[in-house]
N, C-alpha and C positions, 0 to 999 in steps of 0.2 A: 590384629589386635584382639580378636575374639575367638573363642571356641564354644560352639553351640550356644551362642548368645551370652557367654560369660567372659568377663575381662580377663585376659591372661595376667597372671600375677607378676610376670617379669616385665610388663610394660610400665615404665615409670612415668611420672609426671613430666620429667624432662623430655622424654621422647615425643609425647603428643604436643608439648609446648613448641618443639622445633618445627613440627608440621604446621601448626596453626599460627605461629608468631607473625607470619607475613600476610595474614588473611586480609588486612586492610591496606596493604601497600600498593596495590594496583588499582587504577581507575580514579576518576575524579568525582563520581556521583556520591549520593548519600552513603554513609558508612554501612547501613544495614544492607543495601544493595551490593556493595563491594564484598560483604561477607557471603551473600548468596552466590555471587559470581565466582568467588574463590572456591566454594564447594563444588560448583559446576565444573570449573577448570580442573580441579583436583580429581574429580571423578573421571572426567574425560581423559586425563593424562595417566590415570592409574595410581596417583598418589594416595587417594582414598578409595578403598575397595568396597564393593557391596558387602554388607554385613558388619562393616567396621563401626565401632561405637564412636559417636560424636561426643566431645567433651560436654560436661554439665555447663549450663548457661552461665551460672554465676562464676565458675572457674574460668570460663573463656572470657567473660567480661573483665575479670581482674587481669588476665593475661594481656588483653588488648587495650587496657586502660580506657574502657568505654562503659557507659551505664548499661544496666541489665536490659532496659527497653530496646536498645540498639540490637543486642544479640537476639532478643526474642523476635523482633521484627525481621531480622535476617533469617532466622530459622523458619519463621512463618512463610517467608518468600521461597525459601528452599523447599519447604513442604509443598507449596503450591506448584513448584516446578517438578514435583515428584522425585526430588533428590534425596530426601531423608524421610524416615518413618519412625514414629514413636511406638515403643513396645512396653507401655505401662511402667511398672517399677524397674524394669530392666534398663530403661533409658531410651535414648534416641540413636538410630543407626542409619548408616548409608543404605538407601533403598536398593533392592535388587533391580536389575534392568528389566524394563517392561518387555513382555513377550512381543516380538515384532512379526510373528508369523502371520502372513496374510495382510499385514498393514503396509500400505503404500505411503511413501513420503512425497507429499504433494508440493512440488516446486513450480507448478504451472498456474495456480490461481492467485491473482493479484489482489490480496486483501491485507489489511493492516494486521500486524502481529498482536498478540495479547499485550496490553500495556504493562510495562515493568512496574513492579511494586504496588499493583492495584488488584484488589480482590473484586473481580467483575461480578460475581454472584451477590456479594454484599452491596456493591454499588447499585446494582439493578434493583434489589429488594428495597433499599433505602429510597431510590429515585421514584419507584412506583408508589411506595407508601406516601411520600411527600406529595406526589401528584394527586393521589386520591384524597388527601386531606384538603388540597387546594381546589379540586375540581369535582364537579358532580359526575358520578359514574355514567349516568344517562347521557350527559353531554359528550363523554368520550366515546360513546358507542352509537352515535347518530351521524347524520350527514353534516359536513362542514363546508364552508365556502371554498370552492375550487381555486387553487392558486395562492391560498393563504389569506388569513385575516390580518388586521392591523398589527396584532401582537406577534403573529408568526413572522411577518415581514420585518418588524422591528428587531426581532431576534436574529433574523438572517442578515440584516444590515450590520449588526454588531459582530457577527461571525466573519463577515467579509471585510471588515474595517482594516485589518492588517494588510490585506491585499489591495483594496481599492480606496482606502481612506473613507471619510465620511460620505455616505450616499443616502439619498432619499429612499426610505423603505417602500414608497409607492412605486419605485422602479423594479421591485422584485416580484418574481413569480416563484412560489414554493412548489416544488415538483416531487412526485413519488419516485425519486431516483434519477440518475443522470441519463439513462437510456430513454426514459419517457421524455425528458427535457430535449434530448437530441431529436427525437421523432417530431416533437412539437415545433422545433426550430426549422426542421426540413419542410414540414407542411406549411409553415408560416411564410418562409422566404423563397420557396421554389415551387415551380409547377411541374406537372408530369413530363418526364423526358428531359428535364433540365439537368445541368451538370453541377456537381459539387466537387470542388478541388481539395486535394489533401496531399500530404507527403506519401511516398511509396510504401513506407512501413508505418502502419496505422492501427489504432485500436480496432479490433475486429467488429465491435458493435456498430461502427459507422457503416461499413459496406453492407452489413446485414440489414440495417434499417433502410438504407437507400434502395436496396433490391426489393424489399417488401413494399416500399412506397412508390416504386416506379420511377426513381431518379437514377442518374448515371454518375459514376465516380470516375474522375480523371485525376491522374497523379502529376505532381510537380517535382522536378529534380531537386536534390538537396546536396549539401556538403556537410562538413563537420559542425557547422553552426546552425544547420536546419534548412528550411526552404529557401531556395535561391530567388531573390527578387526578380532578376531578369527572366528566369524560367516561369515565374508566376505571371508576369506580363505577357510572355509569349503564349502561355496556356489560355489566358483570357482572350487574346486575339484569335487563337485557333478555335476556341469554343464559339466565338462570335461569328465565325465564318460558316458554322454548321447549322444555320437556320434556327430551328426550335431548340437546339441543344445549347443554348446560351448558358454561361456560367454566372451565377449571382452570389454564390456562397463559397467561402473557403474555410476549412476546418483546420485548426491548429491546436496542438497540445505542447506549448513551448517550454514548459518547465518540467524537468525530469521526465521527458517524453516517454510514453508507452508505445513501443517496447524498448527504445534504445537508451533511455535514461539520460539523454543529452539535454542541455538547457541552452536555449537560444539567447545570445547576448543582446543587450539593449540596442546596440547599433543595428543589428540585423532586424530587430523588431520594428524599429523606426523606418527602416528601408521597406519592409513588407507593408507597413501602414501607408506609406506614400504610394506604392504601387496599387494597393487596394483602393485608395481614394481616386486615383486616376482611372481605374477600371470600373468603378462603381460596384465593387465587391463588398459584401457584408461579411465580417469575420465572426466565426464561432470560436471562442477561446475556451477550450476544455482544460481546466486548470486544477485538478484534484490534488496535485502533489506540491503546490507552491510552498506550503508551510514546512515541508521537509527540507527544502533546499537552503543551505546557508548562503546568505547574501544574494538571494534570488533577485533578478532584475524586476522592475515594475511590470505588472501585467500589461498586455496590450490595451486592455480596457481602461487602465489608469492613464496610459499615454494618449489614448484617443477615444474617449468615452462614447462619442457619437457614431463610431464605426464598428463597435464590437458588442456582441452579446456574450456575457461572461458567465460560465458555468462552473460551479464548485459543489461537490457532493461530500457528504459525511461518510459515505461508504468506504472511502479510501483513506480517511484520516482517523475515524473513530471505530466504526463497526459496520459491516454490510447489512446487519439487521436493522440499522436505522435508515430506512428508505427515504431519506430527506436530502434533496438537492436544491440549491438556490441558483436562480437565473437573474442576473442583473441586466436589464434591458436599457437600450440607449435613449428611448423616447416613449411617449405615451402611445403613439400609434403602433409601434412594434410590440409593446407590452400587450395591447389589446389583441393583436393578431396571434401572438404566441398563446395567450390565455384561451382564446377561442379554439385554437388547434388542439391544445392540451385537453380541453374538455370533451373533444370528440371521442377520446378513447380512455381517459382517466379523469373521473369526476373530481377526485380529491386524493390527497395523501392519507394513509391510514391514521386516524385521529390519535390513537393511543401512543404508538411509537413516535409519531410526529410531535405530540405534546411533550413526551419525555425528552426528545432531542432538544426541543426549544427551551424547556425548563433548564436543561443542563447548560445550554449556552448562556442563559440569563444569570444563573447562579455561579458560573465559573467552573462547573464540573467538566464541561466539554474541553476546556483548555487544559485542565488537570489530566484528563484522560489522554488528550493528544500528546502532552509532554511525556507521559509514560509510553505511549506508542512510539514516539520519536526516539526515546532512549533505547527502547527494545530494538527498533529498526537499526539504529547505529551499532548496537552490539552484534546484531546478526550480520550486518555488512562486514564488520571486522572478522567475524567467524568465517564468512564466505571467502574473504581475502586470504585468510590463513589456510583454508582448505584447498582453494583452487589456484593460489599463487598470484603473481603480478598481473596476469591477464584479467583477473576479476576486479582489479583496482580496489579502491576503497570509496564507495559511492555513498550518496545519501538516498533516502527513500526506501521503498519496500521491494524493489526489484533491481536486477542488474542485467546487463547485456553482455554475453560472453561469446567472443569471436572464436570459432572452432578451428582446429588444425585442418589442413586440406584433406587429410585421410578420413575425416569424419563428416560426411554430408549431414546437414542438420536433421533431415527427416529420418535418416538411418540412426543417428545418435539418439533421437527421441524414442525410436522403436527399441533400441538396445537398452536404453535407460528404463523403459517400461518393463522389459524382461527382468531387470534388476530391482523392480519394485519402486522405481522413481518416475515421477511425472514431471516433464519439462515441456516448455513451449518452443517448438522450432521456429526459425525465422519465416518458414513458408506459411505459418499461420497468420502472419501479419502483412505479407507482401501483396501489394495491389498494383498491377500494371507496371512491373519493374522494367526499367530501360534495357532493351535487348542488346544494346551496344556495350553494356557493362556486365561484368560477372555478377551472378546473383549473390545476394547476401548469404553468408554461411555462418549462422550464429544461433544461439538459444537464449530465450529470456528465462532467467531464474528468479522466481518469486520467493520471498523469504518469510511471508506472514502466515501461510495457510497451515503449516505444521506448528501446533501449539507448543509442544515441548522442545526446548532448545537441544536437549540431548538427542532426540530423534532427528532434529534438523541437522545437527553436527554429524551424526552417523550417516545421514543421507548425502551430505555434501562430500564426505570422505569417499563414499561409494561412487559418487559421480566423478570425483577426482581420479580415482583408480580406473574407472571406465574410460575417461578422456586420455589417460596415459597408456591404455592397453594397445597391443599390437594387433590390428584388425587383419593383417595378412597371415597371422599364424593360424594353422588349421585347428579347428576345434577338436578336442579329445574327449571321447565318450568313455566313461568308466562305469562299470556295473559291479 
C-alpha cells in the first residue's frame, strides 16, 4: 500500500475496507483487544505487511461502527505489542519485524505472560505512587514482622478465598516466594535423613531443596489422574521399614501440575487424603495454577483442612517480581513451627514489593491483572495448538506438556532446539527416581509466558514445529 512512506494513489478506500472489515469478527473479548488480535494475526499471516499504512482511527471507527475510544485503545495495545509504529504526520504503519539476531526464544521458564490489555509500566507507577501516599517511606524501608502482620495476612486470606473459602488470617504465613515456603515446610515437618514423597515428574525446586537440607526424595507411581493411592500407601510402608528414613510429608501439585499440566480429579484427591490420614502423612499442596483451571476441583486443603499445608504464590499468577507467597496452615502449632523455620533463613519478605502486592489485592488490581494474564495465557495456548498441532491440545495455564515422537529423545530435542535459538525444558529435568520397569517419559515442557512479544513467541513455536517434523536420519549438508 505504500511507497517510501507515501500512500499509493491507486489504493482506494474500498480496498482497505475489505481488509479491515472483519477486524472484530473473531474472538469474544473486549472489542479493542479483538482489534489488536486482528492486527497480530494479519501480520503473522502476511495480510498486513511491514511498512503498510494503517487506516486513520476515525475512518476505521466508522467502518467498524464503534466509537473512537475503542479503536484508540486497540491501537495502543497493538503498539504495546510492537505491531504498529506512528510516524508523525505520515500516519501509523505496520512495524518492521524486530531483529532476532542473537535473541533466544525462551520456552523453558515458567512465568506468567504480560497481561493482555494492561500497561504494566503505568500500573506500576500508579501503584507505587498510591503506596507512597498511604505509607511512610521509612516504614517501607525498615524491618517488618516475619511471616506477615495482621493486614498482610488479611490480604492473603482475601486472595485465597476463591480456592479455600473464608479462612482465618491467623492461619497464614506470608513468605518471600514459594521456594522459601517449601524450605520452611521441609524443616518444620521432617528431620535429617527422613523421606518426602512426590510424583516421579516434579517441580525441580523440590529435590534441590531436599538435597540441600539433607532429606531424601522417594517417588510414588502415577497414572493419568495423578498419584496412585495404593502406591502411596505402599511407599509409606516401605519408608517405615527403613528405620530413620520414615516418610512424614507428601508433596503434591494437583492442579495443572508442573510439568505435565494434568489436573487431579476430586475422586482421586479424596482417595489420597484417606491414605494420608491412615499413614499419618502431612500433605504440602503447592497450588500456584488453580485460578487458571476452568472448573478446577476443590483444593485438598479445602477438602481436609487439618491434613494439608496450602501454598499459593503470586509469582505464577501475576509476576515473578512480586516475591509474595501465602501459606495456609492447618493449626496453631504447625503455624508456629513453619514460622520459626522460615525465620532461620529469611527474616521477612521485601517490604516495598510485598506492600505493593497486598495493596493490589485489597483494591482489586491483582484480580484485574490476573484476568489479563489468564486471557493472554489462553491466547498463547491457542497459538501453540495452531503451531504444534493436535499433540499440543488446547490447555489452560502458562505451560503445556508435549509428548515427543520416538525419533526425538527429549534431551537431544532440547539440544537441537538450543542450536535453533529456542530454550525448552526436557522431561529429564523433572524426572526423579523413575520406575525402571517402565519406559522413561519422552516429552518437553513448553512454557508460554517468558517471551513478552506474541510475534516472537509465534515465530519460535513455528521453528519448534519445523524441528519436530525434521528427519533426524538425513545427513547434514554443509554449504560454504
